[in-house]
PAKEPA-277721 format. One record per atom (N, C-alpha, C, O): residue number from 0; x, y, z; atom name; residue in three letters. Coordinates in nm, 2 decimals, decimal comma. Each point is the difference from the previous one (the first is absolute). Example, Ala and Ser with C-alpha at 12.3 -4.5 7.8 and 13.67 -1.06 7.14 Angstrom:
// residues 2
+------+--------+--------+--------+--------+------+
| zaba |   east |  north |     up | markol | dose |
+------+--------+--------+--------+--------+------+
|    0 |   1,32 |  -0,57 |   0,78 |      N |  ala |
|    0 |  -0,09 |   0,12 |   0,00 |     CA |  ala |
|    0 |   0,09 |   0,12 |   0,00 |      C |  ala |
|    0 |   0,10 |   0,00 |   0,07 |      O |  ala |
|    1 |  -0,14 |   0,11 |  -0,14 |      N |  ser |
|    1 |   0,09 |   0,11 |   0,00 |     CA |  ser |
|    1 |  -0,08 |   0,11 |   0,08 |      C |  ser |
|    1 |   0,05 |   0,11 |   0,01 |      O |  ser |
+------+--------+--------+--------+--------+------+
// end
This chain:
// residues 84
+------+--------+--------+--------+--------+------+
| zaba |   east |  north |     up | markol | dose |
+------+--------+--------+--------+--------+------+
|    0 |  -0,79 |  -2,65 |  -1,78 |      N |  met |
|    0 |  -0,10 |  -0,10 |  -0,04 |     CA |  met |
|    0 |   0,04 |  -0,14 |   0,02 |      C |  met |
|    0 |   0,12 |  -0,03 |  -0,01 |      O |  met |
|    1 |  -0,21 |  -0,05 |   0,05 |      N |  met |
|    1 |   0,03 |  -0,14 |   0,03 |     CA |  met |
|    1 |  -0,01 |  -0,09 |  -0,12 |      C |  met |
|    1 |  -0,09 |   0,02 |  -0,08 |      O |  met |
|    2 |   0,18 |  -0,12 |   0,07 |      N |  ser |
|    2 |  -0,02 |  -0,10 |  -0,11 |     CA |  ser |
|    2 |  -0,12 |  -0,09 |   0,03 |      C |  ser |
|    2 |  -0,04 |  -0,01 |   0,12 |      O |  ser |
|    3 |   0,00 |  -0,05 |  -0,22 |      N |  lys |
|    3 |  -0,12 |  -0,10 |   0,02 |     CA |  lys |
|    3 |   0,04 |  -0,11 |   0,09 |      C |  lys |
|    3 |  -0,08 |  -0,05 |   0,08 |      O |  lys |
|    4 |   0,20 |   0,00 |  -0,09 |      N |  asp |
|    4 |   0,05 |  -0,11 |   0,09 |     CA |  asp |
|    4 |   0,00 |   0,04 |   0,15 |      C |  asp |
|    4 |  -0,05 |  -0,07 |   0,08 |      O |  asp |
|    5 |   0,10 |   0,19 |  -0,06 |      N |  thr |
|    5 |   0,00 |   0,05 |   0,14 |     CA |  thr |
|    5 |  -0,14 |   0,02 |   0,05 |      C |  thr |
|    5 |  -0,03 |  -0,04 |   0,12 |      O |  thr |
|    6 |  -0,06 |   0,10 |  -0,20 |      N |  lys |
|    6 |  -0,13 |   0,02 |   0,04 |     CA |  lys |
|    6 |  -0,08 |  -0,14 |   0,03 |      C |  lys |
|    6 |  -0,08 |  -0,01 |   0,09 |      O |  lys |
|    7 |   0,11 |  -0,09 |  -0,17 |      N |  ala |
|    7 |  -0,06 |  -0,13 |   0,01 |     CA |  ala |
|    7 |   0,05 |  -0,07 |   0,13 |      C |  ala |
|    7 |  -0,08 |  -0,07 |   0,06 |      O |  ala |
|    8 |   0,20 |   0,10 |  -0,01 |      N |  asn |
|    8 |   0,05 |  -0,06 |   0,12 |     CA |  asn |
|    8 |  -0,04 |   0,07 |   0,13 |      C |  asn |
|    8 |   0,04 |  -0,05 |   0,10 |      O |  asn |
|    9 |  -0,11 |   0,16 |  -0,11 |      N |  leu |
|    9 |  -0,04 |   0,07 |   0,12 |     CA |  leu |
|    9 |  -0,12 |  -0,07 |   0,06 |      C |  leu |
|    9 |  -0,09 |  -0,05 |  -0,07 |      O |  leu |
|   10 |   0,08 |   0,05 |   0,20 |      N |  gly |
|   10 |  -0,12 |  -0,05 |   0,07 |     CA |  gly |
|   10 |  -0,10 |   0,10 |   0,01 |      C |  gly |
|   10 |   0,02 |   0,12 |  -0,04 |      O |  gly |
|   11 |  -0,14 |  -0,16 |   0,08 |      N |  pro |
|   11 |  -0,11 |   0,10 |   0,01 |     CA |  pro |
|   11 |   0,03 |   0,11 |   0,10 |      C |  pro |
|   11 |  -0,04 |   0,12 |  -0,03 |      O |  pro |
|   12 |   0,10 |  -0,14 |   0,14 |      N |  val |
|   12 |   0,03 |   0,10 |   0,09 |     CA |  val |
|   12 |   0,10 |   0,10 |  -0,06 |      C |  val |
|   12 |  -0,01 |   0,12 |   0,02 |      O |  val |
|   13 |   0,11 |  -0,17 |  -0,09 |      N |  gln |
|   13 |   0,10 |   0,09 |  -0,06 |     CA |  gln |
|   13 |  -0,07 |   0,09 |  -0,11 |      C |  gln |
|   13 |   0,03 |   0,12 |  -0,01 |      O |  gln |
|   14 |  -0,12 |  -0,18 |  -0,06 |      N |  asn |
|   14 |  -0,07 |   0,08 |  -0,10 |     CA |  asn |
|   14 |  -0,08 |   0,11 |   0,06 |      C |  asn |
|   14 |   0,00 |   0,11 |  -0,04 |      O |  asn |
|   15 |  -0,07 |  -0,14 |   0,15 |      N |  lys |
|   15 |  -0,08 |   0,10 |   0,07 |     CA |  lys |
|   15 |   0,09 |   0,11 |   0,06 |      C |  lys |
|   15 |  -0,04 |   0,12 |   0,00 |      O |  lys |
|   16 |   0,16 |  -0,16 |   0,05 |      N |  leu |
|   16 |   0,09 |   0,10 |   0,06 |     CA |  leu |
|   16 |   0,05 |   0,09 |  -0,11 |      C |  leu |
|   16 |   0,02 |   0,12 |   0,02 |      O |  leu |
|   17 |   0,01 |  -0,17 |  -0,14 |      N |  ile |
|   17 |   0,05 |   0,08 |  -0,11 |     CA |  ile |
|   17 |  -0,11 |   0,10 |  -0,04 |      C |  ile |
|   17 |   0,02 |   0,11 |  -0,03 |      O |  ile |
|   18 |  -0,14 |  -0,17 |   0,02 |      N |  thr |
|   18 |  -0,12 |   0,09 |  -0,04 |     CA |  thr |
|   18 |  -0,02 |   0,11 |   0,10 |      C |  thr |
|   18 |  -0,02 |   0,12 |  -0,04 |      O |  thr |
|   19 |   0,03 |  -0,15 |   0,17 |      N |  leu |
|   19 |  -0,02 |   0,09 |   0,11 |     CA |  leu |
|   19 |   0,11 |   0,11 |  -0,01 |      C |  leu |
|   19 |  -0,03 |   0,12 |   0,01 |      O |  leu |
|   20 |   0,15 |  -0,16 |  -0,03 |      N |  gly |
|   20 |   0,11 |   0,09 |  -0,01 |     CA |  gly |
|   20 |  -0,01 |   0,10 |  -0,11 |      C |  gly |
|   20 |   0,03 |   0,12 |   0,01 |      O |  gly |
|   21 |  -0,08 |  -0,17 |  -0,13 |      N |  cys |
|   21 |  -0,02 |   0,08 |  -0,11 |     CA |  cys |
|   21 |  -0,11 |   0,10 |   0,02 |      C |  cys |
|   21 |   0,01 |   0,12 |  -0,04 |      O |  cys |
|   22 |  -0,11 |  -0,16 |   0,11 |      N |  gly |
|   22 |  -0,11 |   0,09 |   0,04 |     CA |  gly |
|   22 |   0,04 |   0,11 |   0,09 |      C |  gly |
|   22 |  -0,04 |   0,12 |  -0,01 |      O |  gly |
|   23 |   0,13 |  -0,16 |   0,11 |      N |  val |
|   23 |   0,05 |   0,10 |   0,10 |     CA |  val |
|   23 |   0,09 |   0,11 |  -0,08 |      C |  val |
|   23 |  -0,01 |   0,12 |   0,03 |      O |  val |
|   24 |   0,09 |  -0,17 |  -0,11 |      N |  val |
|   24 |   0,09 |   0,09 |  -0,08 |     CA |  val |
|   24 |  -0,09 |   0,10 |  -0,09 |      C |  val |
|   24 |   0,03 |   0,12 |   0,00 |      O |  val |
|   25 |  -0,13 |  -0,18 |  -0,07 |      N |  ala |
|   25 |  -0,09 |   0,08 |  -0,08 |     CA |  ala |
|   25 |  -0,07 |   0,10 |   0,08 |      C |  ala |
|   25 |  -0,02 |   0,12 |  -0,04 |      O |  ala |
|   26 |  -0,03 |  -0,16 |   0,16 |      N |  gly |
|   26 |  -0,07 |   0,10 |   0,08 |     CA |  gly |
|   26 |   0,09 |   0,11 |   0,05 |      C |  gly |
|   26 |  -0,05 |   0,11 |   0,01 |      O |  gly |
|   27 |   0,17 |  -0,14 |   0,03 |      N |  ala |
|   27 |   0,09 |   0,10 |   0,04 |     CA |  ala |
|   27 |   0,04 |   0,09 |  -0,11 |      C |  ala |
|   27 |   0,00 |   0,12 |   0,02 |      O |  ala |
|   28 |   0,01 |  -0,17 |  -0,14 |      N |  ala |
|   28 |   0,03 |   0,09 |  -0,12 |     CA |  ala |
|   28 |  -0,12 |   0,09 |  -0,02 |      C |  ala |
|   28 |   0,02 |   0,12 |  -0,03 |      O |  ala |
|   29 |  -0,14 |  -0,17 |   0,03 |      N |  ala |
|   29 |  -0,12 |   0,08 |  -0,02 |     CA |  ala |
|   29 |  -0,01 |   0,11 |   0,11 |      C |  ala |
|   29 |  -0,03 |   0,11 |  -0,03 |      O |  ala |
|   30 |   0,07 |  -0,14 |   0,15 |      N |  ala |
|   30 |  -0,01 |   0,10 |   0,11 |     CA |  ala |
|   30 |   0,10 |   0,11 |  -0,03 |      C |  ala |
|   30 |  -0,04 |   0,12 |   0,02 |      O |  ala |
|   31 |   0,16 |  -0,15 |  -0,06 |      N |  val |
|   31 |   0,10 |   0,10 |  -0,02 |     CA |  val |
|   31 |  -0,04 |   0,09 |  -0,12 |      C |  val |
|   31 |   0,02 |   0,12 |   0,01 |      O |  val |
|   32 |  -0,07 |  -0,18 |  -0,11 |      N |  leu |
|   32 |  -0,04 |   0,08 |  -0,12 |     CA |  leu |
|   32 |  -0,12 |   0,09 |   0,02 |      C |  leu |
|   32 |   0,00 |   0,11 |  -0,05 |      O |  leu |
|   33 |  -0,10 |  -0,16 |   0,13 |      N |  ser |
|   33 |  -0,12 |   0,08 |   0,01 |     CA |  ser |
|   33 |   0,00 |   0,09 |   0,12 |      C |  ser |
|   33 |  -0,09 |   0,09 |   0,01 |      O |  ser |
|   34 |   0,18 |  -0,10 |   0,09 |      N |  his |
|   34 |   0,00 |   0,07 |   0,12 |     CA |  his |
|   34 |   0,00 |   0,15 |  -0,02 |      C |  his |
|   34 |  -0,08 |   0,07 |   0,06 |      O |  his |
|   35 |   0,18 |  -0,01 |  -0,13 |      N |  pro |
|   35 |   0,00 |   0,15 |  -0,01 |     CA |  pro |
|   35 |  -0,13 |   0,06 |  -0,06 |      C |  pro |
|   35 |  -0,05 |   0,10 |   0,06 |      O |  pro |
|   36 |  -0,01 |  -0,16 |  -0,16 |      N |  ala |
|   36 |  -0,12 |   0,05 |  -0,06 |     CA |  ala |
|   36 |  -0,12 |  -0,01 |   0,10 |      C |  ala |
|   36 |  -0,08 |   0,09 |   0,01 |      O |  ala |
|   37 |   0,08 |  -0,21 |   0,06 |      N |  asp |
|   37 |  -0,11 |  -0,02 |   0,10 |     CA |  asp |
|   37 |   0,01 |   0,10 |   0,12 |      C |  asp |
|   37 |  -0,10 |   0,05 |   0,05 |      O |  asp |
|   38 |   0,22 |  -0,02 |  -0,01 |      N |  thr |
|   38 |   0,02 |   0,10 |   0,10 |     CA |  thr |
|   38 |  -0,04 |   0,13 |  -0,03 |      C |  thr |
|   38 |  -0,07 |   0,07 |   0,07 |      O |  thr |
|   39 |   0,10 |  -0,02 |  -0,19 |      N |  leu |
|   39 |  -0,05 |   0,13 |  -0,05 |     CA |  leu |
|   39 |  -0,14 |   0,00 |  -0,02 |      C |  leu |
|   39 |  -0,07 |   0,10 |   0,03 |      O |  leu |
|   40 |   0,01 |  -0,20 |  -0,09 |      N |  leu |
|   40 |  -0,14 |  -0,01 |  -0,02 |     CA |  leu |
|   40 |  -0,08 |   0,01 |   0,13 |      C |  leu |
|   40 |  -0,11 |   0,06 |   0,01 |      O |  leu |
|   41 |   0,16 |  -0,13 |   0,09 |      N |  ser |
|   41 |  -0,07 |   0,01 |   0,13 |     CA |  ser |
|   41 |   0,00 |   0,14 |   0,06 |      C |  ser |
|   41 |  -0,10 |   0,05 |   0,05 |      O |  ser |
|   42 |   0,21 |   0,02 |  -0,08 |      N |  gln |
|   42 |   0,00 |   0,15 |   0,05 |     CA |  gln |
|   42 |  -0,10 |   0,08 |  -0,08 |      C |  gln |
|   42 |  -0,06 |   0,09 |   0,05 |      O |  gln |
|   43 |   0,05 |  -0,11 |  -0,18 |      N |  ile |
|   43 |  -0,10 |   0,07 |  -0,08 |     CA |  ile |
|   43 |  -0,14 |  -0,03 |   0,05 |      C |  ile |
|   43 |  -0,08 |   0,09 |   0,00 |      O |  ile |
|   44 |   0,05 |  -0,22 |   0,03 |      N |  asn |
|   44 |  -0,13 |  -0,03 |   0,05 |     CA |  asn |
|   44 |  -0,03 |   0,06 |   0,13 |      C |  asn |
|   44 |  -0,12 |   0,01 |   0,04 |      O |  asn |
|   45 |   0,22 |   0,03 |   0,04 |      N |  lys |
|   45 |  -0,02 |   0,06 |   0,12 |     CA |  lys |
|   45 |  -0,02 |   0,15 |  -0,01 |      C |  lys |
|   45 |  -0,01 |   0,08 |   0,09 |      O |  lys |
|   46 |   0,02 |  -0,03 |  -0,22 |      N |  gly |
|   46 |  -0,02 |   0,14 |  -0,03 |     CA |  gly |
|   46 |   0,13 |   0,09 |   0,00 |      C |  gly |
|   46 |  -0,01 |   0,12 |   0,00 |      O |  gly |
|   47 |   0,12 |  -0,19 |   0,01 |      N |  lys |
|   47 |   0,12 |   0,08 |   0,00 |     CA |  lys |
|   47 |   0,05 |   0,02 |  -0,15 |      C |  lys |
|   47 |  -0,05 |  -0,06 |  -0,09 |      O |  lys |
|   48 |   0,15 |   0,15 |   0,08 |      N |  gly |
|   48 |   0,05 |   0,03 |  -0,13 |     CA |  gly |
|   48 |  -0,04 |   0,13 |  -0,06 |      C |  gly |
|   48 |   0,05 |   0,03 |  -0,11 |      O |  gly |
|   49 |  -0,14 |   0,04 |   0,17 |      N |  gly |
|   49 |  -0,04 |   0,13 |  -0,05 |     CA |  gly |
|   49 |  -0,10 |  -0,01 |  -0,11 |      C |  gly |
|   49 |  -0,07 |  -0,10 |  -0,02 |      O |  gly |
|   50 |   0,06 |   0,21 |  -0,06 |      N |  glu |
|   50 |  -0,09 |   0,01 |  -0,11 |     CA |  glu |
|   50 |   0,06 |  -0,04 |  -0,13 |      C |  glu |
|   50 |   0,12 |  -0,01 |  -0,01 |      O |  glu |
|   51 |  -0,21 |  -0,02 |  -0,08 |      N |  gly |
|   51 |   0,05 |  -0,04 |  -0,14 |     CA |  gly |
|   51 |  -0,03 |  -0,14 |  -0,03 |      C |  gly |
|   51 |  -0,07 |  -0,07 |   0,07 |      O |  gly |
|   52 |   0,13 |   0,03 |  -0,18 |      N |  gly |
|   52 |  -0,02 |  -0,14 |  -0,05 |     CA |  gly |
|   52 |   0,08 |  -0,10 |   0,08 |      C |  gly |
|   52 |   0,08 |   0,03 |   0,09 |      O |  gly |
|   53 |  -0,10 |  -0,16 |  -0,13 |      N |  ala |
|   53 |   0,06 |  -0,11 |   0,07 |     CA |  ala |
|   53 |   0,16 |   0,01 |  -0,01 |      C |  ala |
|   53 |   0,07 |  -0,03 |   0,10 |      O |  ala |
|   54 |  -0,02 |   0,06 |  -0,22 |      N |  ile |
|   54 |   0,14 |   0,00 |  -0,02 |     CA |  ile |
|   54 |   0,06 |   0,11 |   0,08 |      C |  ile |
|   54 |   0,11 |  -0,02 |   0,07 |      O |  ile |
|   55 |  -0,17 |   0,14 |  -0,06 |      N |  lys |
|   55 |   0,06 |   0,11 |   0,08 |     CA |  lys |
|   55 |   0,00 |  -0,04 |   0,14 |      C |  lys |
|   55 |   0,10 |   0,03 |   0,07 |      O |  lys |
|   56 |  -0,21 |  -0,10 |  -0,02 |      N |  lys |
|   56 |   0,00 |  -0,04 |   0,14 |     CA |  lys |
|   56 |   0,11 |  -0,10 |   0,03 |      C |  lys |
|   56 |   0,06 |   0,00 |   0,11 |      O |  lys |
|   57 |  -0,04 |  -0,09 |  -0,20 |      N |  leu |
|   57 |   0,10 |  -0,11 |   0,02 |     CA |  leu |
|   57 |   0,14 |   0,07 |   0,01 |      C |  leu |
|   57 |   0,08 |  -0,04 |   0,09 |      O |  leu |
|   58 |  -0,05 |   0,13 |  -0,17 |      N |  val |
|   58 |   0,13 |   0,07 |   0,00 |     CA |  val |
|   58 |   0,01 |   0,08 |   0,13 |      C |  val |
|   58 |   0,11 |  -0,01 |   0,07 |      O |  val |
|   59 |  -0,21 |   0,08 |  -0,03 |      N |  val |
|   59 |   0,00 |   0,07 |   0,13 |     CA |  val |
|   59 |   0,03 |  -0,09 |   0,12 |      C |  val |
|   59 |   0,08 |   0,02 |   0,08 |      O |  val |
|   60 |  -0,16 |  -0,13 |  -0,08 |      N |  leu |
|   60 |   0,01 |  -0,10 |   0,11 |     CA |  leu |
|   60 |   0,14 |  -0,07 |   0,00 |      C |  leu |
|   60 |   0,06 |  -0,02 |   0,11 |      O |  leu |
|   61 |  -0,01 |  -0,01 |  -0,23 |      N |  ala |
|   61 |   0,13 |  -0,06 |   0,00 |     CA |  ala |
|   61 |   0,11 |   0,09 |   0,05 |      C |  ala |
|   61 |   0,10 |  -0,05 |   0,07 |      O |  ala |
|   62 |  -0,11 |   0,18 |  -0,10 |      N |  lys |
|   62 |   0,09 |   0,09 |   0,06 |     CA |  lys |
|   62 |  -0,01 |   0,01 |   0,15 |      C |  lys |
|   62 |   0,10 |   0,02 |   0,07 |      O |  lys |
|   63 |  -0,23 |  -0,02 |  -0,02 |      N |  glu |
|   63 |  -0,02 |   0,02 |   0,14 |     CA |  glu |
|   63 |   0,05 |  -0,12 |   0,08 |      C |  glu |
|   63 |   0,07 |   0,02 |   0,10 |      O |  glu |
|   64 |  -0,10 |  -0,14 |  -0,14 |      N |  val |
|   64 |   0,04 |  -0,12 |   0,08 |     CA |  val |
|   64 |   0,14 |  -0,04 |  -0,02 |      C |  val |
|   64 |   0,06 |  -0,06 |   0,09 |      O |  val |
|   65 |   0,00 |   0,09 |  -0,21 |      N |  gly |
|   65 |   0,14 |  -0,04 |  -0,03 |     CA |  gly |
|   65 |   0,01 |  -0,14 |  -0,02 |      C |  gly |
|   65 |  -0,09 |  -0,08 |   0,02 |      O |  gly |
|   66 |   0,22 |   0,04 |  -0,05 |      N |  pro |
|   66 |   0,03 |  -0,15 |  -0,03 |     CA |  pro |
|   66 |  -0,03 |  -0,09 |   0,12 |      C |  pro |
|   66 |  -0,05 |  -0,11 |  -0,02 |      O |  pro |
|   67 |   0,08 |   0,16 |   0,14 |      N |  thr |
|   67 |  -0,02 |  -0,09 |   0,12 |     CA |  thr |
|   67 |  -0,15 |  -0,02 |   0,03 |      C |  thr |
|   67 |  -0,04 |  -0,11 |   0,04 |      O |  thr |
|   68 |  -0,04 |   0,22 |  -0,07 |      N |  gly |
|   68 |  -0,14 |  -0,01 |   0,03 |     CA |  gly |
|   68 |  -0,07 |  -0,09 |  -0,10 |      C |  gly |
|   68 |  -0,10 |  -0,07 |   0,03 |      O |  gly |
|   69 |   0,14 |   0,07 |  -0,16 |      N |  ile |
|   69 |  -0,06 |  -0,08 |  -0,10 |     CA |  ile |
|   69 |   0,02 |  -0,15 |   0,03 |      C |  ile |
|   69 |  -0,08 |  -0,08 |  -0,03 |      O |  ile |
|   70 |   0,20 |   0,05 |   0,09 |      N |  trp |
|   70 |   0,03 |  -0,14 |   0,03 |     CA |  trp |
|   70 |  -0,04 |  -0,05 |   0,14 |      C |  trp |
|   70 |   0,02 |  -0,11 |   0,04 |      O |  trp |
|   71 |  -0,08 |   0,20 |   0,04 |      N |  ala |
|   71 |  -0,04 |  -0,03 |   0,14 |     CA |  ala |
|   71 |  -0,11 |  -0,11 |   0,00 |      C |  ala |
|   71 |  -0,09 |   0,01 |  -0,08 |      O |  ala |
|   72 |   0,11 |  -0,11 |   0,16 |      N |  gly |
|   72 |  -0,10 |  -0,11 |   0,01 |     CA |  gly |
|   72 |   0,02 |  -0,11 |  -0,10 |      C |  gly |
|   72 |  -0,08 |  -0,09 |  -0,01 |      O |  gly |
|   73 |   0,19 |   0,10 |  -0,07 |      N |  leu |
|   73 |   0,03 |  -0,11 |  -0,10 |     CA |  leu |
|   73 |   0,01 |  -0,14 |   0,06 |      C |  leu |
|   73 |  -0,04 |  -0,10 |  -0,06 |      O |  leu |
|   74 |   0,11 |   0,09 |   0,17 |      N |  gly |
|   74 |   0,02 |  -0,13 |   0,07 |     CA |  gly |
|   74 |  -0,13 |  -0,07 |   0,03 |      C |  gly |
|   74 |  -0,02 |  -0,11 |  -0,03 |      O |  gly |
|   75 |  -0,08 |   0,19 |   0,09 |      N |  ala |
|   75 |  -0,13 |  -0,06 |   0,03 |     CA |  ala |
|   75 |  -0,07 |  -0,04 |  -0,13 |      C |  ala |
|   75 |  -0,07 |  -0,10 |   0,00 |      O |  ala |
|   76 |   0,08 |   0,18 |  -0,10 |      N |  arg |
|   76 |  -0,07 |  -0,03 |  -0,13 |     CA |  arg |
|   76 |   0,06 |  -0,12 |  -0,06 |      C |  arg |
|   76 |  -0,08 |  -0,09 |  -0,06 |      O |  arg |
|   77 |   0,21 |   0,07 |   0,07 |      N |  ile |
|   77 |   0,06 |  -0,12 |  -0,06 |     CA |  ile |
|   77 |  -0,05 |  -0,13 |   0,08 |      C |  ile |
|   77 |  -0,03 |  -0,10 |  -0,07 |      O |  ile |
|   78 |   0,03 |   0,11 |   0,20 |      N |  val |
|   78 |  -0,05 |  -0,11 |   0,07 |     CA |  val |
|   78 |  -0,15 |  -0,03 |  -0,03 |      C |  val |
|   78 |  -0,03 |  -0,12 |  -0,02 |      O |  val |
|   79 |  -0,05 |   0,22 |   0,01 |      N |  met |
|   79 |  -0,14 |  -0,02 |  -0,04 |     CA |  met |
|   79 |  -0,02 |  -0,06 |  -0,14 |      C |  met |
|   79 |  -0,07 |  -0,10 |  -0,02 |      O |  met |
|   80 |   0,14 |   0,16 |  -0,07 |      N |  thr |
|   80 |  -0,02 |  -0,04 |  -0,14 |     CA |  thr |
|   80 |   0,07 |  -0,13 |  -0,03 |      C |  thr |
|   80 |  -0,06 |  -0,09 |  -0,07 |      O |  thr |
|   81 |   0,17 |   0,06 |   0,13 |      N |  ala |
|   81 |   0,07 |  -0,13 |  -0,02 |     CA |  ala |
|   81 |  -0,08 |  -0,11 |   0,06 |      C |  ala |
|   81 |  -0,01 |  -0,11 |  -0,05 |      O |  ala |
|   82 |  -0,06 |   0,14 |   0,16 |      N |  gly |
|   82 |  -0,09 |  -0,10 |   0,07 |     CA |  gly |
|   82 |  -0,12 |  -0,03 |  -0,08 |      C |  gly |
|   82 |  -0,06 |  -0,11 |   0,00 |      O |  gly |
|   83 |   0,01 |   0,21 |  -0,08 |      N |  leu |
|   83 |  -0,12 |  -0,03 |  -0,08 |     CA |  leu |
|   83 |   0,04 |  -0,09 |  -0,12 |      C |  leu |
|   83 |  -0,09 |  -0,03 |  -0,08 |      O |  leu |
+------+--------+--------+--------+--------+------+
// end
């Protein structure tokens, strides 16, 4: 956290850069946290996962794609979400 004196001494460009940097970090964090669930939900929407309820389908899909499959495409999602 910045002190009030430091904040008062920043110029408008520096304030905008700090705000932009905070937004990029927040977007990247949101991408990392939501990516596994979004990946599995996309698979369910495509009709994959077999029969049964949503939880059963999520478990089946998580086993099928494995850890690397769940995180596939994370880099592109971070770029997209951080840019938003």
